[in-house]
SEGU-447082 format. One line per field, with one value per residue: x, y, z of N, C-alpha, C in turn; residue in three letters; residue number from 1. Coordinates in steps of 0.05 Angstrom, whole numbers, plus 5000, padded with zeros to 4 digits. Layout:
N
n.u <- [X ...]
n.v <- [Y ...]
n.w <- [Z ...]
ca.u <- [X ...]
ca.v <- [Y ...]
ca.w <- [Z ...]
c.u <- [X ...]
c.v <- [Y ...]
c.w <- [Z ...]
resn <- [ALA ...]
resi <- [NUM ...]
END
This chain:
96
n.u <- [3157 3150 3115 3128 3122 3171 3200 3169 3179 3235 3238 3210 3247 3290 3269 3257 3207 3147 3101 3036 3001 2955 2969 3015 2993 2963 3004 3032 2997 2992 3044 3051 3012 3041 3087 3063 3041 3090 3111 3072 3081 3129 3117 3101 3115 3169 3202 3239 3221 3237 3273 3238 3256 3245 3178 3156 3174 3189 3232 3266 3252 3287 3295 3338 3388 3386 3408 3367 3334 3365 3376 3399 3447 3432 3378 3359 3369 3336 3283 3293 3280 3318 3384 3455 3506 3521 3494 3440 3409 3395 3357 3390 3396 3423 3450 3509]
n.v <- [1495 1475 1423 1387 1351 1336 1329 1288 1246 1242 1222 1174 1150 1144 1112 1068 1060 1056 1099 1114 1165 1184 1166 1195 1247 1243 1231 1279 1314 1293 1299 1353 1368 1348 1378 1429 1421 1416 1466 1495 1475 1500 1550 1547 1569 1548 1563 1554 1502 1439 1386 1326 1265 1215 1185 1179 1190 1142 1089 1033 0971 0920 0850 0808 0772 0705 0639 0586 0522 0485 0437 0373 0356 0310 0306 0351 0338 0291 0294 0315 0320 0309 0292 0294 0261 0301 0347 0387 0373 0412 0433 0454 0522 0564 0572 0559]
n.w <- [8109 8043 8013 7957 7892 7877 7926 7950 7912 7919 7973 7965 7933 7967 8007 7980 7956 7919 7890 7867 7828 7859 7911 7918 7923 7969 8005 8002 8023 8076 8097 8095 8134 8178 8179 8188 8239 8268 8263 8288 8340 8349 8365 8417 8484 8518 8559 8616 8624 8643 8609 8592 8615 8637 8644 8694 8764 8786 8808 8782 8809 8826 8832 8871 8838 8838 8839 8826 8829 8796 8740 8722 8670 8645 8657 8629 8576 8570 8549 8499 8428 8391 8403 8420 8450 8493 8477 8452 8389 8333 8276 8217 8202 8177 8116 8076]
ca.u <- [3168 3130 3119 3121 3126 3201 3208 3156 3194 3262 3233 3203 3272 3307 3257 3255 3179 3136 3074 3022 2994 2938 2984 3033 2978 2956 3029 3039 2977 2999 3071 3046 3000 3060 3103 3048 3042 3116 3113 3054 3095 3151 3106 3096 3135 3179 3223 3237 3210 3257 3267 3228 3273 3227 3150 3152 3197 3192 3254 3262 3255 3297 3300 3364 3390 3395 3406 3347 3322 3381 3372 3424 3448 3416 3350 3353 3369 3318 3260 3301 3272 3343 3407 3481 3513 3520 3484 3415 3412 3373 3357 3407 3381 3440 3464 3532]
ca.v <- [1480 1468 1395 1384 1325 1329 1319 1261 1228 1237 1206 1148 1137 1138 1091 1046 1054 1066 1111 1124 1193 1189 1162 1218 1271 1236 1235 1307 1328 1283 1310 1381 1370 1341 1402 1448 1416 1421 1497 1504 1470 1519 1574 1544 1579 1527 1574 1545 1474 1418 1366 1303 1242 1192 1194 1184 1192 1117 1076 1003 0954 0895 0829 0799 0747 0683 0614 0566 0499 0475 0408 0360 0356 0286 0313 0370 0323 0270 0297 0328 0302 0301 0299 0279 0254 0322 0369 0387 0375 0427 0435 0474 0545 0582 0557 0571]
ca.w <- [8087 8022 8004 7929 7882 7878 7954 7955 7896 7932 7997 7956 7923 7990 8023 7962 7955 7895 7896 7841 7832 7881 7936 7922 7931 7998 8021 8002 8045 8103 8103 8099 8159 8199 8181 8200 8267 8279 8260 8310 8366 8354 8377 8446 8501 8536 8575 8644 8626 8642 8590 8604 8610 8644 8646 8723 8782 8798 8802 8777 8833 8815 8852 8869 8819 8851 8823 8837 8815 8772 8734 8713 8641 8635 8657 8608 8550 8572 8532 8474 8408 8379 8420 8416 8479 8512 8464 8435 8362 8320 8247 8207 8195 8163 8094 8066]
c.u <- [3145 3135 3110 3127 3153 3209 3196 3172 3221 3258 3226 3230 3288 3295 3252 3224 3170 3107 3061 3014 2975 2952 3002 3018 2971 2981 3036 3021 2986 3024 3068 3032 3021 3077 3089 3045 3067 3119 3097 3068 3117 3141 3101 3120 3144 3201 3217 3226 3233 3251 3257 3244 3258 3198 3143 3176 3205 3218 3249 3268 3259 3302 3328 3365 3403 3390 3388 3342 3340 3374 3397 3424 3431 3386 3341 3350 3348 3297 3268 3292 3299 3367 3433 3492 3510 3507 3457 3421 3389 3378 3376 3392 3398 3455 3488 3529]
c.v <- [1473 1439 1395 1358 1316 1316 1291 1240 1221 1218 1178 1134 1129 1115 1065 1037 1066 1076 1118 1152 1200 1186 1184 1243 1267 1241 1264 1323 1318 1296 1339 1385 1366 1366 1425 1446 1424 1452 1506 1498 1488 1543 1572 1554 1558 1539 1564 1516 1456 1397 1340 1277 1217 1203 1197 1184 1163 1106 1046 0989 0928 0874 0820 0774 0725 0656 0595 0544 0489 0445 0400 0361 0333 0292 0333 0357 0301 0271 0312 0309 0293 0311 0283 0280 0276 0347 0366 0389 0391 0428 0457 0498 0564 0563 0573 0582]
c.w <- [8068 8012 7974 7918 7882 7905 7958 7937 7908 7958 7988 7946 7946 8007 8005 7959 7929 7900 7868 7848 7854 7908 7941 7933 7961 8015 8025 8024 8073 8114 8109 8127 8182 8201 8192 8230 8279 8279 8282 8336 8371 8367 8408 8464 8521 8554 8603 8647 8624 8622 8607 8595 8614 8649 8675 8738 8794 8789 8797 8803 8823 8838 8850 8851 8832 8836 8838 8819 8791 8767 8721 8680 8630 8635 8635 8580 8548 8552 8505 8451 8392 8398 8412 8443 8498 8501 8453 8406 8348 8291 8236 8195 8176 8140 8085 8039]
resn <- [MET LYS ILE ASP ASN GLU LEU VAL GLU ARG LEU ALA GLU LEU SER LYS LEU GLU PHE ASP ASP THR GLU LYS GLU ARG ILE LYS LYS ASP LEU GLN LYS ILE PHE ASP LEU VAL GLU LYS LEU LYS GLU VAL ASN VAL ALA GLY VAL GLU PRO LEU ILE TYR MET THR ASP GLU GLN ASN VAL LEU ARG SER ASP THR VAL GLU GLY MET ILE SER LYS GLU ASP ALA LEU ARG ASN ALA PRO LEU ARG ASP THR ASP TYR PHE LYS VAL PRO LYS VAL ILE LYS LYS]
resi <- [1 2 3 4 5 6 7 8 9 10 11 12 13 14 15 16 17 18 19 20 21 22 23 24 25 26 27 28 29 30 31 32 33 34 35 36 37 38 39 40 41 42 43 44 45 46 47 48 49 50 51 52 53 54 55 56 57 58 59 60 61 62 63 64 65 66 67 68 69 70 71 72 73 74 75 76 77 78 79 80 81 82 83 84 85 86 87 88 89 90 91 92 93 94 95 96]
END
């Protein structure tokens, strides 16, 4: 695939980016290197190679989920900087 100014301008438009002429030239060279690498990888014989799903054969070892060390509502609210009888009060972050 040949990388030209039209392709770089289209990519810039789609990504909502602006490039000056020197940046466009650098991007053209970088994209051409990437496409050349992909073409080179297409030459590799992968017949009989299984797809790699995981990097290792290890399985996740998960601990059992047990409830421990519960605290009461009063203890949880005791050090709260702002609270209302049963709730934490926090500053408003979403404006209408």
